[in-house]
LOVOZA-778069 format. One record per residue (C-alpha): z, x, y. Coordinates in nm, 3 decimals, m for minus. Example, Ala and Ser with C-alpha at 12.3 -4.5 7.8 and 13.67 -1.06 7.14 Angstrom:
2
((0.780,1.230,m0.450)),
((0.714,1.367,m0.106)),
This chain:
141
((12.150,14.269,6.521)),
((12.086,14.469,6.840)),
((11.757,14.283,6.882)),
((11.940,13.947,6.866)),
((12.193,14.071,7.121)),
((11.923,14.187,7.362)),
((11.727,13.865,7.315)),
((12.037,13.657,7.386)),
((12.119,13.866,7.691)),
((11.765,13.825,7.826)),
((11.775,13.450,7.767)),
((12.111,13.431,7.947)),
((11.960,13.602,8.249)),
((11.660,13.367,8.253)),
((11.873,13.053,8.207)),
((12.113,13.183,8.473)),
((11.833,13.234,8.726)),
((11.691,12.888,8.651)),
((12.038,12.731,8.675)),
((12.113,12.897,9.008)),
((11.769,12.792,9.132)),
((11.842,12.431,9.038)),
((12.180,12.452,9.209)),
((12.006,12.585,9.521)),
((11.768,12.288,9.498)),
((12.078,12.066,9.481)),
((12.206,12.226,9.800)),
((11.876,12.153,9.975)),
((11.881,11.796,9.842)),
((12.224,11.729,9.995)),
((12.104,11.898,10.314)),
((11.808,11.656,10.326)),
((12.025,11.351,10.255)),
((12.271,11.426,10.534)),
((12.189,11.462,10.903)),
((12.243,11.802,11.056)),
((12.257,12.136,10.883)),
((12.477,12.144,10.574)),
((12.573,12.509,10.632)),
((12.709,12.422,10.974)),
((12.882,12.107,10.852)),
((13.071,12.282,10.574)),
((13.116,12.643,10.682)),
((13.154,12.604,11.058)),
((13.285,12.251,11.114)),
((13.473,12.255,10.780)),
((13.364,11.899,10.708)),
((13.553,11.781,10.400)),
((13.320,11.483,10.339)),
((13.008,11.700,10.315)),
((13.197,11.964,10.116)),
((13.304,11.707,9.858)),
((12.952,11.567,9.821)),
((12.804,11.916,9.780)),
((13.073,12.013,9.526)),
((12.998,11.705,9.316)),
((12.626,11.779,9.337)),
((12.672,12.140,9.229)),
((12.899,12.046,8.939)),
((12.654,11.776,8.835)),
((12.358,12.015,8.835)),
((12.562,12.273,8.643)),
((12.653,12.005,8.386)),
((12.287,11.917,8.338)),
((12.190,12.283,8.297)),
((12.479,12.338,8.054)),
((12.380,12.039,7.843)),
((12.012,12.133,7.841)),
((12.092,12.488,7.728)),
((12.343,12.370,7.468)),
((12.087,12.138,7.313)),
((11.792,12.376,7.340)),
((11.702,12.339,6.971)),
((11.729,12.717,6.920)),
((11.388,12.747,7.082)),
((11.397,12.941,7.406)),
((11.075,12.793,7.550)),
((11.180,12.434,7.475)),
((11.528,12.501,7.609)),
((11.394,12.650,7.929)),
((11.146,12.366,7.977)),
((11.413,12.101,7.914)),
((11.650,12.275,8.156)),
((11.391,12.269,8.433)),
((11.266,11.917,8.358)),
((11.608,11.756,8.319)),
((11.743,11.952,8.616)),
((11.470,11.812,8.840)),
((11.516,11.463,8.695)),
((11.888,11.492,8.762)),
((11.828,11.583,9.124)),
((11.597,11.285,9.160)),
((11.853,11.049,9.003)),
((12.126,11.187,9.231)),
((11.905,11.121,9.535)),
((11.836,10.769,9.406)),
((12.211,10.710,9.362)),
((12.267,10.823,9.722)),
((12.000,10.582,9.854)),
((12.133,10.291,9.647)),
((12.487,10.354,9.770)),
((12.351,10.373,10.125)),
((12.192,10.030,10.080)),
((12.513,9.880,9.939)),
((12.748,10.007,10.208)),
((12.767,9.934,10.581)),
((12.633,10.190,10.826)),
((12.433,10.498,10.738)),
((12.588,10.691,10.448)),
((12.459,11.026,10.571)),
((12.622,10.978,10.911)),
((12.953,10.877,10.753)),
((12.943,11.183,10.527)),
((12.888,11.402,10.834)),
((13.174,11.249,11.032)),
((13.452,11.494,11.107)),
((13.730,11.263,10.991)),
((13.776,11.222,10.614)),
((13.631,10.898,10.481)),
((13.683,10.732,10.138)),
((13.306,10.683,10.101)),
((13.275,11.060,10.056)),
((13.471,11.027,9.731)),
((13.257,10.733,9.622)),
((12.938,10.921,9.705)),
((13.059,11.232,9.522)),
((13.145,11.022,9.217)),
((12.802,10.860,9.237)),
((12.632,11.202,9.238)),
((12.840,11.332,8.949)),
((12.801,11.007,8.756)),
((12.424,11.026,8.794)),
((12.435,11.379,8.652)),
((12.645,11.263,8.356)),
((12.386,10.995,8.279)),
((12.116,11.263,8.265)),
((12.343,11.481,8.046)),
((12.377,11.193,7.798)),
((11.999,11.153,7.788)),
((11.960,11.521,7.697)),
((12.207,11.508,7.411)),
């Protein structure tokens, strides 16, 4: 019983570190997709557009990690591998969704996201990111 508890606690720590690492990768992805520095956009300029896109990205990555862990087949190694693999796939699909939306809309999406005034495309882009993550979640389950 104590052994199971310690094993579960250890696995939680490992999955947590991997999940936070994937969320950090999501932060860097949004930073790459948008011009300028994301830290400055959100924390200094208080840009709502960039904040919304990053929030959707982080929730999407967390959803993928959650689904991968939940369906880990009671095998820690397989669960960890699927979390990493599907997390990276999810980030790639989110980037693809951003580029497709950029092609379908006028102007440069990254520049619009970085504009100081709120823009409806930020909501569309956030939904696109989160929707891409949900598609990956469905593939895991």
